[in-house]
N, C-alpha and C positions, 0 to 999 in steps of 0.2 A: 264383592269379588267378581260375581258373574256379570254385573252391569259394567264394571270397568273393562273386563275382557271383551264384552260385546262391543263397547264403544271403540276400543282399540282395533278390533277386527274390522269394524265398519269403516273407520278412518283409513286404515291401510288399504282396504278394498277400493275405496273411492279414489285414493291416490294412484293405485295401480291401474284402475280401469279408466282413468282420464285419457284424453286424446294423446296418443303417443306421437313423439316427434320423429321417430325413425323406426327401422325394423328391430333395432336392439331393444327399444322400450317395449315393443309388442312382445318380443320373446321373453323379456323380464316379467311382463304382466302375466303371461301364460305360466311361467315358472312359479310365480309367487301365489297365484290364486288357489291351487289345491292345498298348499301349506296353510293358508289362512282359513280356508273353509273347513278343514278338519284338524282342529287343535288336538294336541296329545293330552290324553287323560290318563294319568298314571294309575288310577284306581280301577280302570276298566279291565274286566277279565278277558284274557286273550290266550287260549290254550294252543300252543304251537305243536305242529306235527314233528315227527322224527326227522332229524338231519335236514332242517330247513335252510341251513347255511347262514342264518343270521347270527350276529354276535351274542355272546352269553355274558351275563353278570350274576351277581349274588353267588359267587363261586363257593362260599362256605356252605350255603344252604343247598346248593345243587350237588356238591361232591362230598364234602366232609360229613355232613349230617347223616346221609344214608349209611356211610361206612361206619360212623360211630354207633349208629343204632344197630347195625349188623354185628358189631363186636360186643356191645353191651347186652344185647338180647340173650345170647347164650349164657352170659354170667348171671343174668336174672333167672334164667331157667335152672341153673345149678343151685342158686340160693333158694328157689322155690322147691326143688327136690329135697333139700335139707330141711325146709320147713314142714314138708309133708311126712317125711320119715320119722323125725324126732318129735317126742312129746312136747307139747306147748306148755304144760303145767309141771311145776316141780315142787317138792316138799323139802324145806330147809331142815338141816340138822339142828335140833334145839340147842346143842352145845356151841354151834357156830352159826348163829342167825345172820342171814344176808350174804353168806359166802357161797357163790354160785358153784364153785368147784366141788363142794361137798354136798350139794343138793341131789335129790333123787326124783326123777320124773315118773309120772303115772299116766296111763292111757288117756287119750282125748276121746270125746264123744264121736259117734259115727257121723253125725251131721257136719261136724267140724272137718273131719277127714275128707268127706265127700266134697265140701266146698273148696278145700285146699287142693284136691285133685282137679276140680273143675278149673281153678285158677291156673294150675300147671298146664292143663290141656290148652287153655286159651293162649298161654304164653308160647307154647310150642307151635301152635297153629299160626300165631302171628309171625314167628320166625320163619316158618315155611313159606308163607305168602311173601315176606320180604325177600327171601331167597329166589322165589319164582319171579319177582320183579327184576332182580339183577340178571337172571338168566333169560328174561323175556318170555317165560312160559305163560305168564298171565299179564294182561294189560295193566299199565301203570294206574289207570284210573280205577281199576278194580282191586289190584293187589295192595296198593298203599293204604287206601281207606280201610280195607279189611285188617291190615296189620294194626293200624291205629285203634280201630274199634275193639279188636281182640285184646290188645294190651291194656286198653282202658277197662275192659271187663275184668281182666286179671288183677289190675290195680284195685278196682272197686271191691272185688271179693276179698282180697287180702286185707284191705283197710277195714272192711265190715266185720271180719272175724278176728282181727289181730288184737291180742291183749298185750301189746308191747313185747312180742316175741321177735327177736332181732333179725333172724334170717328172713322172715316174712316181711318185716318192715323194709329191709334193704331191697328185697325183690320188688316190693311195691314201688319204692322210690325209683328204681331203675326202669321199670315198666312205664311209670308216669313221665319221667324225663325223656325217655326215648319216644314216647307217643307225642309229646309236645314238640320235640325237635322235628319229627316227621311231618307234623302239621305245618311247620315253617317251610319245609320242603314243598309241600303241596301248595302253599300260598304263593311261593315263587313261581311255580308252574302255572297256576291260574292267572297270575299277573303277566305272564309271557316273558319272564326273565331267562328261561331256558326250556328246551323241549322235555318231553315226559321221560325219555330214556337218555342215559349217557353211557358212552363207551368205557368199559372197565379196562384199565391198563393191567398188565401182567402182575404188577406188584399189588394192585388193589384186589385182584382176583385171588392171589395167593394169601393176602391178609385175611380175607373172609374165610377161606377154607382152613387156613392154619388156626384161626381163632376157634372155629367150631371143633377142630380136631383136638386142640389143647383142652377145651372145657370137657369134651367127652373123655379124654384121658384122665383129667382131674377127677371128675365125678365117678367114672368107672373104677378108678383106683381106690377111691374112698369106699365104694361098696365092697370091693374085694378085701381090703384091710379090715373092714368092719366084721366080715365073716371070719377072717383068720384070727383076729385078736378079740376074743369074746368080751373083754372088759371095756371096749370102746363103743361109743355111740357113733352114728354116721357123721355128726358134725365134728366130733373129735378126729375121726379118720380124715375128713375133708381138710381140717386145719393141718393135720400131720402131712398130708400129701402136698399141700401148698408150701409148707415150710421146707419140705424135702426137695421139691422141684426148683424152688428159688435158692437153694443151697444156703439157707439161713441157719438151720439146725440149732434151735434153742436147747434141745435136750429134754424139754418137759414131756414130750411124747417120743417114744422110740419103739421099735418092734419088740414084741414080747415072746416070740418063739422062733425056732429055726426056719420054719416055712416062710414067715414074714421077712426074716433077715435075708433069705435067699431070693425072695421076690423083689426086694428093694433094689437089687443090683440092676436088672433090666428096666424096672419101672423108672428109677431116677435118671438113667441114661436117656431113655426115650423121652421123658418129660423135659429134660434139659435141652435136647435137640429140637423138640417142637417149640419150646420157649425161645431158643436162639433164632430159629427161623421167623417166628412171629415178631420178635424185636427188630430183626433186620428189615422185614416188610414194613413195619411201622415207621422206621427211620427213612426208608426210601419213599414211602408215601408222604411223609412230612416234607422231604426234600422236593418232591414233585409239586406239592401245593405251594411251598415257599418260592420255588423257581418260577412257577407260572403266574403267581399273583403278587409277589413281593419283590423278587429280584428283577423281573422284567419291568415292573413299574419304576424301580429305581434307575434302571438303565435308560428307559424312555425319558424320565425326568431330566437326567443328566445330559442326555443327547439333545433334547429340545432346548435346554438352557445353553448348551454350547453352540447350537445352530443360531440362536438369537444373537450371540456375541460375535459370530464370525461370518465372513464373506469369502467364498472360495477363490474367486479371481475377478478380474476387471469385467468380464462378460456378465457374471452374476450381479455385480454392482450396477451395471447399466440396466439390466433387466429389472432390478428393484426400483430404480429411479424412473424408468419409463419403458415398460416392456412393449407397449403398443407402438410407440414411435420407432423403437429400434426395429421391430418386425416390419413395419411399413417401409422404412428406409432401406432395410436389407432386401426387401422384395423389389424395390425400384432398381437397386444396384444389380441384383441378379438378373433382372429382365434385360439389361443391356449387355450384349455379348462382349463388347470391347472392354467395358468396365469389369466384367466378370473375369476376363482373361488377365487384365491388369492386377486385379486383387489376388489371383492365384500366384502371379509372378512375385508380387510383394510379399505374399505369405511364404513363398519358398525361400526368399532371401532374408527372412527374419533373422535377426541377430541371435547369437548364442546366449547373450545376456538376457534377452526377453524370455527365452525358453527356460533359462535357469530360474528366473523369477517365478514363472508359472509352476515349475517343479517344486520350488521352495514353498509356495502357497499350498500345493497339494500335500506336501510332506508335513506342513503344520497341522492340517486337518487330520492326517494320519496319526500324528503324535497325540492330538487331542483325543481321538477315538481310542488309542492305545492306553492313555491315562484312564479313560472311562472303563475300559476292560479291567485294568489293574485294580481300580477302586471298587469295581463290582465284585471281583473275586474276593477281596477282603471283606466287603460288606456281606457277601453270601456266607462266608465262614463265620464271621463274628456275630452276625444276626442270628444264625442257628445256635451258636454258643450262648448268646444272651437269652434266647427263648428257652433253651434247655435249662439254663441256670435259674431263670425265673420259675419254671415249672418245678424244679427241684426244691427251691426255697419255699414255694407255696405248699407242696406236699409234705415237706419236713415240718413246717410250723403249724399248718392246719391239721396234719395228722397227729401232731403232739397234743393239740387241743382235744381231739377226739379220744385219744387214749387216756389223757388226763381225766376227762369226765367219765369214761367208761370204767377205769380201774381205780378211781379215787375211793370208792366205797369198799371194794374187796381187798385192795393192796395199800391204800393210802398213798397213791402215787402223786408226786408233785409235778408241776409243769416242767421244771428243769430235768427231772428224771424221765419224763415223757419225751423231751427233746433228745436226751441221751439214748433212750430206747429206739427212737425213730432213726437216729443217725447210725446206730449199730446195725439196725435192720436194713437200712438203705445200702450200706456197704457190705451186706451179707456176712458180717463178722459173727454175730450170734454168740455172745459170751454165755448167755443162759441165766445171768443173774436177774434179769427182768424178762418177763414174757406175759402175754395176755392170758388171763384166767377166768374172766367174767363171761357171762352169756352174751353180753354186748361186745366185749373186746375181741373175741375170736372171730366172729363174722366180719366185724369192721376191719380186722387185720387182713383177712382174706382179700377183701375188695381193695383196701389201701395198698397192700403189698403187690398185687397184680398190676397196679398202675404205677406205683412208686419205683419198684426195682427196675422194670424196663426203662423208666425215665432216667434213672441213674446210669444205666448202661448207655443210653443215647448221649447223655451228658459227657461221659468218659470218651465216647467215640468222637464227639464234636471237639473236645479238648485235644484229642490226638491230631486234629487238623489245624489247630491254632497254637495253644499254649505249649503242648508237648512237642509240636513240630519246631517251635522257636527254641526250646531247650535242646532239641536234637541238633539243630543247626549250630547253636552256640557250642555244643560239645564237639562237633566236627571241626568247627573253626579253631577251637582251642587245641585240638589234636593236630591240626594241620600246621599250626605255628609253634608247637612245642615238641611233644614226644614222638608224634607220627607225622613228620613233615610230608606235604603233598607236592608233587611236581606242578609247577605253574602258579603257585601261590604268589610268589614275588612278582611275577609278570603281571598278574591281575592287579596287584597293589600299585605297581608303577603306571599301569594304564589309566588309573584313576587320577594320576598327577601328571598332566600333559607336559609341563615344563621339564621335569626330571626325565620323563620318557623320551622327549625329543633330544635332550642333551646326550642321553645314553645311545640313542639311535645314531646320532652324528659320530660319536666315538666308535661305535661298532662299524659304521660305514667306512670311516677312515682306516680302521684296522684291516677291514676286508680289502680295501683298495691297495694298501701296502702289501698285503699277502698276495693279491692277484698279480701285482707288478713283479714281485720277487719270484713267483712261480711261472710267470708267462701266461699268455692267453690260452684257454682250453680249446681243444679241437674235437671234432666229432659232432654227432647230432645233439640237438638241444632237447632236454627233458621236458616234454609238453604236459606231462601228467602232474607237474608240480602245482600245488594249490596256489591259485592267483588270489591277490587281495580283493576284497569285495569292491564293486564299483561305487563311485561317489556321484553326487548330483552333477558335478561338472563333467564327469565321464559320460553320464547318460545324456546330458544336454548336448554335448559335442559329438555324440555317436552318429555317424552317417547310417543310411539305410543299408542293412546287410542283405546279402544274396539269399534267395529263397532256400537254396540247399544248405547254407550255413545255419539258417533259422531252423530248418528241419532237424539238422544234427543237434543243435542246442535243445530242441524240443525233446528228443530222445534222452539226452543226458539229464534234462530237468526232471523228466518222469522217473528215471532211475533214482535220482537224488531224493525226490520227495517221497518215493515209495520207501526208501530207507528211513525217512523221518517219521513214518507212521508209528514206529515202535518206540519213539522217544517218550520218556516219562520224566518230567511233565511234557505235555504236547509242545511241539516246536512253534515258536512265534517268529515270523519273518520280519525283516526290516523293510522300510519303504523302498529302498533300492532293489531289493529282491522281488518285491511285489511288482515294481515297474518292469523288470526284466521278464517275469513270468506272464504279465499281462500282454506284453508284446508277442510272446510265443502263443498266447491264446487267440489273439486277434489276427495274426498274419495269415492264417489258413482260410479266413472267411472274407478277406479284403484283398483288392488288387494293390500293387505297390503304390500307385498314386493315391488311392483312398487311405492307405495306411499312413502315408506322409501327411496328408491333410488332417487326419484325425490326431496325429501326434503333435500337430501345431496347437491344438486346443487342449493338450494334456495327454499323458500316457495312460491314465486310468479312466475307465469308462463308467465309473460310478462315483457317488459322493461317499467319502469315508464315513461321514457322520449321518448319512441318509439311511432310510429304511432298507435299501437294497445293498447296503454295505456287507461284504463278506464277513466282517467282524460281528455282525448281528445274526449270522447263521447259527443253527444248532450244531453243525459239524465243526470239528477242529479245522484249523487253517490248512493243514496238510491234506486232509480228506477233500476239502473244497477245491484246492488247487489241483490235486490229482484228478478229480472228476473233470474239471475244465480242460486240463492239458490232454487228457485222453480223448475228450470230444474234439479238440483241435487236431490231434493226430488222426482221428477217424475221418474228419473232413478233408484233411490233406491227402490221405490215401484214396478216398473216393474221387476227389477232383483229378488226381493223377491217373487213376484207373479209367475214368471217363476220357481223358485226353489220350491215353494209350489206346483205348478201344477205337476212338475216332480216327487216330492216326493209322491204326492197323486196317480199318475199313477203307480209308482213303488209298493206302498203298495197294490193297487188293483190287480196288476198282481200277487203278492206274495199270496194274499188271494185266488185268483182263482187257483193257483198251489196247495195250501194246500187242497182246496176243491176237486180238481180232484184226488189228491193222496189218500185222505180219501175215495172217492167214489170207 
């Protein structure tokens, strides 16, 4: 492999360093020599500084992994607290051997408690270092290795002293998985795929804080209910708090005194609010990752595919066939003053048909980009629905396997019964006929429910944008045509059938003409505020250059109209004809009339609709984008006229002074 690369490099270098035939070959040789001399080695460590401006990849390792570790770390701490407080050894009832619910625990040795506490301290310290990494209180190269090492220590201690006590086992698994994931994050940093720090968005910051607050609320509530209800152990109170906040309510555990019943009111409301905020942040974070790394790739792939199949106009076609020859010929023609004048005259008398063809080509590219937008909108919604449905199915089926194995010995649970139990829990129905009772089932339910129930909530939210929205539109359509008819429904139907619409329009025109003849011609001023029909391509192609004052008035009206469109839901999407009109209003304030005429001969739009600079590729909606550009055009227009006014005022002052001196 190395010999082949060396030979290739040598051959290329010899070819480039040969005697060049012209200046272009010399420049090519200088350009290619550094690239050949320093081949890219993907395994080489290259630690990047903050905000170096280079592109980033490995998006899952750079963004998702640290946030997943920040949310799973507090859960591991809670499970470690449960393992520390509760006895690890139990004595079964001789009358009911193997039934965990009827077993009685007895104290653990002091060395076991000390090691368990050391594991908890390591877990907390790892979380603190990870938080310092997010807030940039400690350098990345110090904070992340410290988190990984401390969590590995916590895992090793729990594995070394665990005799299959399930809270400790789950805590050890969470510490281990989080540490391994953070090692992948460090590997990506060492390989130069991203800088050591990344900017947290508001939703990511909220997700970290809300997760920590939720687990503090969960663990603290379990401690309080353990004190109030003397018959509960800490793990039972932790399970009770989890079932309460998730609104599952199996009924196997419930408050035993009035103090607990009174406390459950504020505790459940506070927990549900924190859980709702956390689920909302998780959904927005998932949408951010999906938009930045899945939706944008889909748009770019569709856009590049469309560009390969299309050519915008004859000029682009000529450039593809021979850009160098065209530029050289254009330079020779422009150097000749007489020929340049003749070209301008020919350009000015270009036929309306040629301009119409150019506009039609631009409109075709506009329609192609609009189709990409529409398909991307559907792809975004249904891809999110598909991922939520897949996550729901995996949590349902895999969770059923876990409960089947955990409860098979104590309850004789079958896999079908476990599927039923998981489904009832996911929908937060909680009949109470089945509930976890084993020492393994309760901690597994805590972890599984904290992942599964929010996933179910996100799935319902994604269904609201797709399936439920389709049912809603169908219901409205049925109501419009049956019991609750809506104005304009028949008109929209007829507009989709042009032949029937044209026939009705002719009949209406004939009736209006007969009515006008019978009543006589109207007198008085014409109503100028009546809504004019939208312009067509023929209207735009045949439109002469308007006066600057007329364009300025149109600019003000356009700003007012688009400002009203900002509140439209869904956001307003403009037609090609409207874009052409607004683009003319954007350009007229920075060009002279002659330059504007010359530019419009090459097309009314100054960007490629399918290109990277297309306004349809912007993060803003179309109304916001247009409003910003139109306001910039208005500002330019006012500044230009202010300068002209000041110059004219200065000139008049000087002339008055000259007249005054001459008279004196």
